[in-house]
N, CA, C and O atoms as a GROMACS GRO file, in nm:
protein
  300
    1LYS      N    1  15.062  23.204   7.404
    1LYS     CA    2  14.986  23.295   7.488
    1LYS      C    3  14.852  23.327   7.422
    1LYS      O    4  14.844  23.338   7.299
    2GLY      N    5  14.750  23.343   7.504
    2GLY     CA    6  14.619  23.374   7.452
    2GLY      C    7  14.601  23.522   7.421
    2GLY      O    8  14.687  23.604   7.453
    3LEU      N    9  14.490  23.554   7.358
    3LEU     CA   10  14.459  23.693   7.326
    3LEU      C   11  14.410  23.770   7.448
    3LEU      O   12  14.437  23.890   7.462
    4VAL      N   13  14.339  23.700   7.535
    4VAL     CA   14  14.286  23.763   7.656
    4VAL      C   15  14.316  23.676   7.776
    4VAL      O   16  14.353  23.559   7.763
    5THR      N   17  14.301  23.735   7.893
    5THR     CA   18  14.318  23.660   8.016
    5THR      C   19  14.211  23.703   8.116
    5THR      O   20  14.155  23.812   8.106
    6TYR      N   21  14.184  23.616   8.210
    6TYR     CA   22  14.084  23.643   8.313
    6TYR      C   23  14.157  23.675   8.443
    6TYR      O   24  14.240  23.597   8.489
    7VAL      N   25  14.125  23.789   8.501
    7VAL     CA   26  14.187  23.833   8.626
    7VAL      C   27  14.083  23.819   8.737
    7VAL      O   28  13.972  23.869   8.724
    8LYS      N   29  14.120  23.750   8.844
    8LYS     CA   30  14.026  23.727   8.955
    8LYS      C   31  14.050  23.818   9.074
    8LYS      O   32  13.962  23.833   9.159
    9ASP      N   33  14.169  23.879   9.082
    9ASP     CA   34  14.205  23.954   9.202
    9ASP      C   35  14.268  24.089   9.171
    9ASP      O   36  14.373  24.124   9.226
   10SER      N   37  14.206  24.164   9.083
   10SER     CA   38  14.259  24.295   9.047
   10SER      C   39  14.262  24.386   9.170
   10SER      O   40  14.167  24.386   9.249
   11PRO      N   41  14.369  24.464   9.187
   11PRO     CA   42  14.375  24.554   9.302
   11PRO      C   43  14.277  24.671   9.294
   11PRO      O   44  14.248  24.736   9.394
   12LYS      N   45  14.226  24.696   9.174
   12LYS     CA   46  14.128  24.804   9.156
   12LYS      C   47  13.999  24.745   9.102
   12LYS      O   48  14.001  24.644   9.032
   13PRO      N   49  13.886  24.806   9.134
   13PRO     CA   50  13.757  24.755   9.088
   13PRO      C   51  13.746  24.756   8.936
   13PRO      O   52  13.802  24.844   8.871
   14PRO      N   53  13.676  24.663   8.879
   14PRO     CA   54  13.619  24.545   8.943
   14PRO      C   55  13.728  24.440   8.968
   14PRO      O   56  13.822  24.430   8.890
   15PRO      N   57  13.715  24.362   9.074
   15PRO     CA   58  13.820  24.264   9.106
   15PRO      C   59  13.829  24.151   9.005
   15PRO      O   60  13.935  24.090   8.988
   16GLU      N   61  13.719  24.122   8.938
   16GLU     CA   62  13.719  24.018   8.834
   16GLU      C   63  13.695  24.084   8.700
   16GLU      O   64  13.602  24.163   8.683
   17ARG      N   65  13.783  24.050   8.604
   17ARG     CA   66  13.769  24.113   8.472
   17ARG      C   67  13.839  24.031   8.366
   17ARG      O   68  13.922  23.945   8.396
   18VAL      N   69  13.805  24.057   8.242
   18VAL     CA   70  13.874  24.001   8.126
   18VAL      C   71  13.957  24.113   8.068
   18VAL      O   72  13.910  24.226   8.055
   19THR      N   73  14.082  24.084   8.033
   19THR     CA   74  14.171  24.187   7.981
   19THR      C   75  14.255  24.132   7.866
   19THR      O   76  14.279  24.012   7.857
   20LEU      N   77  14.300  24.221   7.780
   20LEU     CA   78  14.390  24.182   7.672
   20LEU      C   79  14.527  24.149   7.730
   20LEU      O   80  14.571  24.213   7.826
   21THR      N   81  14.594  24.050   7.673
   21THR     CA   82  14.730  24.019   7.718
   21THR      C   83  14.827  24.121   7.659
   21THR      O   84  14.798  24.186   7.559
   22LEU      N   85  14.941  24.134   7.723
   22LEU     CA   86  15.043  24.227   7.676
   22LEU      C   87  15.087  24.190   7.534
   22LEU      O   88  15.111  24.279   7.452
   23ASN      N   89  15.096  24.063   7.505
   23ASN     CA   90  15.133  24.017   7.371
   23ASN      C   91  15.032  24.066   7.267
   23ASN      O   92  15.070  24.110   7.159
   24THR      N   93  14.904  24.057   7.300
   24THR     CA   94  14.799  24.103   7.209
   24THR      C   95  14.810  24.253   7.186
   24THR      O   96  14.802  24.300   7.072
   25ILE      N   97  14.829  24.329   7.292
   25ILE     CA   98  14.842  24.474   7.279
   25ILE      C   99  14.962  24.509   7.193
   25ILE      O  100  14.952  24.595   7.105
   26ASN      N  101  15.075  24.444   7.216
   26ASN     CA  102  15.196  24.476   7.141
   26ASN      C  103  15.187  24.438   6.993
   26ASN      O  104  15.266  24.488   6.913
   27GLN      N  105  15.094  24.351   6.957
   27GLN     CA  106  15.076  24.316   6.816
   27GLN      C  107  14.990  24.417   6.740
   27GLN      O  108  14.983  24.412   6.618
   28ALA      N  109  14.927  24.507   6.811
   28ALA     CA  110  14.844  24.609   6.746
   28ALA      C  111  14.931  24.703   6.662
   28ALA      O  112  15.045  24.731   6.699
   29LYS      N  113  14.878  24.750   6.553
   29LYS     CA  114  14.952  24.843   6.467
   29LYS      C  115  14.979  24.973   6.541
   29LYS      O  116  15.091  25.025   6.537
   30TYR      N  117  14.879  25.026   6.608
   30TYR     CA  118  14.894  25.150   6.684
   30TYR      C  119  14.854  25.124   6.828
   30TYR      O  120  14.751  25.062   6.855
   31LYS      N  121  14.935  25.172   6.921
   31LYS     CA  122  14.906  25.164   7.063
   31LYS      C  123  14.904  25.306   7.118
   31LYS      O  124  15.003  25.378   7.106
   32ILE      N  125  14.793  25.345   7.176
   32ILE     CA  126  14.776  25.482   7.223
   32ILE      C  127  14.736  25.481   7.371
   32ILE      O  128  14.650  25.404   7.413
   33ALA      N  129  14.802  25.567   7.448
   33ALA     CA  130  14.766  25.586   7.589
   33ALA      C  131  14.718  25.729   7.607
   33ALA      O  132  14.788  25.824   7.571
   34VAL      N  133  14.600  25.744   7.661
   34VAL     CA  134  14.545  25.876   7.694
   34VAL      C  135  14.545  25.884   7.846
   34VAL      O  136  14.476  25.807   7.914
   35VAL      N  137  14.622  25.979   7.899
   35VAL     CA  138  14.640  25.989   8.044
   35VAL      C  139  14.601  26.129   8.089
   35VAL      O  140  14.649  26.229   8.034
   36THR      N  141  14.516  26.136   8.190
   36THR     CA  142  14.473  26.265   8.242
   36THR      C  143  14.490  26.269   8.393
   36THR      O  144  14.477  26.168   8.462
   37GLY      N  145  14.518  26.387   8.442
   37GLY     CA  146  14.521  26.409   8.586
   37GLY      C  147  14.658  26.402   8.649
   37GLY      O  148  14.742  26.320   8.612
   38GLU      N  149  14.678  26.488   8.747
   38GLU     CA  150  14.805  26.496   8.818
   38GLU      C  151  14.836  26.367   8.896
   38GLU      O  152  14.952  26.335   8.919
   39SER      N  153  14.733  26.294   8.935
   39SER     CA  154  14.755  26.171   9.011
   39SER      C  155  14.834  26.067   8.932
   39SER      O  156  14.890  25.975   8.991
   40LYS      N  157  14.837  26.079   8.801
   40LYS     CA  158  14.912  25.986   8.716
   40LYS      C  159  15.050  26.037   8.679
   40LYS      O  160  15.127  25.965   8.614
   41SER      N  161  15.084  26.159   8.718
   41SER     CA  162  15.209  26.221   8.672
   41SER      C  163  15.335  26.147   8.715
   41SER      O  164  15.433  26.143   8.640
   42THR      N  165  15.336  26.089   8.834
   42THR     CA  166  15.454  26.015   8.880
   42THR      C  167  15.475  25.890   8.796
   42THR      O  168  15.587  25.860   8.756
   43ILE      N  169  15.368  25.817   8.770
   43ILE     CA  170  15.379  25.696   8.688
   43ILE      C  171  15.419  25.731   8.546
   43ILE      O  172  15.502  25.663   8.487
   44VAL      N  173  15.362  25.838   8.490
   44VAL     CA  174  15.399  25.883   8.356
   44VAL      C  175  15.549  25.911   8.350
   44VAL      O  176  15.616  25.868   8.256
   45LYS      N  177  15.601  25.982   8.447
   45LYS     CA  178  15.745  26.013   8.451
   45LYS      C  179  15.828  25.886   8.461
   45LYS      O  180  15.927  25.870   8.390
   46GLU      N  181  15.788  25.795   8.549
   46GLU     CA  182  15.862  25.670   8.566
   46GLU      C  183  15.867  25.590   8.436
   46GLU      O  184  15.971  25.536   8.400
   47VAL      N  185  15.756  25.583   8.366
   47VAL     CA  186  15.749  25.502   8.245
   47VAL      C  187  15.818  25.570   8.128
   47VAL      O  188  15.894  25.505   8.056
   48ILE      N  189  15.794  25.699   8.107
   48ILE     CA  190  15.850  25.767   7.990
   48ILE      C  191  15.997  25.803   8.009
   48ILE      O  192  16.079  25.771   7.924
   49GLN      N  193  16.030  25.868   8.119
   49GLN     CA  194  16.168  25.914   8.137
   49GLN      C  195  16.261  25.808   8.193
   49GLN      O  196  16.377  25.797   8.151
   50GLU      N  197  16.212  25.730   8.286
   50GLU     CA  198  16.298  25.633   8.354
   50GLU      C  199  16.290  25.493   8.293
   50GLU      O  200  16.359  25.402   8.338
   51LYS      N  201  16.204  25.478   8.191
   51LYS     CA  202  16.186  25.349   8.122
   51LYS      C  203  16.151  25.235   8.218
   51LYS      O  204  16.194  25.121   8.201
   52ASN      N  205  16.071  25.268   8.320
   52ASN     CA  206  16.031  25.171   8.422
   52ASN      C  207  15.930  25.073   8.362
   52ASN      O  208  15.830  25.115   8.304
   53THR      N  209  15.957  24.945   8.376
   53THR     CA  210  15.867  24.843   8.320
   53THR      C  211  15.788  24.768   8.428
   53THR      O  212  15.730  24.663   8.400
   54LYS      N  213  15.787  24.820   8.550
   54LYS     CA  214  15.711  24.750   8.655
   54LYS      C  215  15.560  24.761   8.632
   54LYS      O  216  15.484  24.678   8.682
   55TYR      N  217  15.518  24.864   8.558
   55TYR     CA  218  15.378  24.878   8.522
   55TYR      C  219  15.360  24.818   8.382
   55TYR      O  220  15.447  24.835   8.297
   56PRO      N  221  15.249  24.750   8.356
   56PRO     CA  222  15.229  24.691   8.223
   56PRO      C  223  15.244  24.792   8.109
   56PRO      O  224  15.295  24.757   8.003
   57ILE      N  225  15.199  24.916   8.130
   57ILE     CA  226  15.210  25.015   8.023
   57ILE      C  227  15.356  25.042   7.985
   57ILE      O  228  15.385  25.082   7.872
   58GLY      N  229  15.446  25.020   8.077
   58GLY     CA  230  15.588  25.036   8.049
   58GLY      C  231  15.646  24.927   7.962
   58GLY      O  232  15.761  24.935   7.919
   59GLN      N  233  15.567  24.823   7.936
   59GLN     CA  234  15.610  24.712   7.852
   59GLN      C  235  15.546  24.715   7.714
   59GLN      O  236  15.569  24.626   7.632
   60VAL      N  237  15.465  24.818   7.688
   60VAL     CA  238  15.402  24.832   7.558
   60VAL      C  239  15.501  24.899   7.463
   60VAL      O  240  15.555  25.005   7.494
   61LYS      N  241  15.523  24.836   7.349
   61LYS     CA  242  15.621  24.886   7.252
   61LYS      C  243  15.560  24.992   7.161
   61LYS      O  244  15.443  24.982   7.122
   62ASP      N  245  15.639  25.093   7.128
   62ASP     CA  246  15.599  25.197   7.032
   62ASP      C  247  15.466  25.264   7.070
   62ASP      O  248  15.379  25.283   6.986
   63LEU      N  249  15.454  25.298   7.195
   63LEU     CA  250  15.331  25.357   7.247
   63LEU      C  251  15.324  25.506   7.214
   63LEU      O  252  15.423  25.579   7.230
   64ILE      N  253  15.210  25.550   7.168
   64ILE     CA  254  15.184  25.691   7.142
   64ILE      C  255  15.111  25.746   7.264
   64ILE      O  256  15.007  25.694   7.305
   65TRP      N  257  15.167  25.852   7.322
   65TRP     CA  258  15.113  25.910   7.445
   65TRP      C  259  15.034  26.038   7.415
   65TRP      O  260  15.080  26.123   7.338
   66TYR      N  261  14.918  26.052   7.477
   66TYR     CA  262  14.841  26.176   7.478
   66TYR      C  263  14.820  26.211   7.626
   66TYR      O  264  14.750  26.141   7.698
   67LEU      N  265  14.881  26.320   7.668
   67LEU     CA  266  14.877  26.360   7.808
   67LEU      C  267  14.818  26.500   7.823
   67LEU      O  268  14.846  26.587   7.741
   68ASP      N  269  14.738  26.521   7.925
   68ASP     CA  270  14.700  26.658   7.956
   68ASP      C  271  14.813  26.720   8.039
   68ASP      O  272  14.905  26.650   8.081
   69LYS      N  273  14.807  26.851   8.061
   69LYS     CA  274  14.915  26.919   8.133
   69LYS      C  275  14.939  26.863   8.272
   69LYS      O  276  15.054  26.843   8.310
   70PRO      N  277  14.834  26.836   8.351
   70PRO     CA  278  14.859  26.780   8.484
   70PRO      C  279  14.930  26.643   8.479
   70PRO      O  280  15.018  26.617   8.561
   71ALA      N  281  14.892  26.557   8.386
   71ALA     CA  282  14.956  26.425   8.375
   71ALA      C  283  15.102  26.438   8.333
   71ALA      O  284  15.185  26.355   8.370
   72ALA      N  285  15.134  26.540   8.256
   72ALA     CA  286  15.270  26.562   8.206
   72ALA      C  287  15.352  26.654   8.296
   72ALA      O  288  15.465  26.688   8.263
   73SER      N  289  15.297  26.693   8.409
   73SER     CA  290  15.360  26.797   8.491
   73SER      C  291  15.497  26.761   8.548
   73SER      O  292  15.573  26.851   8.584
   74LYS      N  293  15.531  26.635   8.557
   74LYS     CA  294  15.662  26.595   8.613
   74LYS      C  295  15.763  26.558   8.505
   74LYS      O  296  15.873  26.512   8.536
   75LEU      N  297  15.727  26.578   8.380
   75LEU     CA  298  15.820  26.548   8.271
   75LEU      C  299  15.913  26.665   8.247
   75LEU      O  300  15.999  26.658   8.158
   0.00000   0.00000   0.00000
């Protein structure tokens, strides 16, 4: 697997982008997610409490989370 990949049809702007592969992210010594806003609270709950891996962030190993109160509101 490569270090990066090219995405041509991202559901969110920009539709074309270069991104790190999950393998590359998981090889990092420290992985940190900073999440803000109530709009992310459902996904945060699904990933942290329910161990949902349908989102790429749910597949990151040993992730350190930094959440504001609205993002953590459903935990």
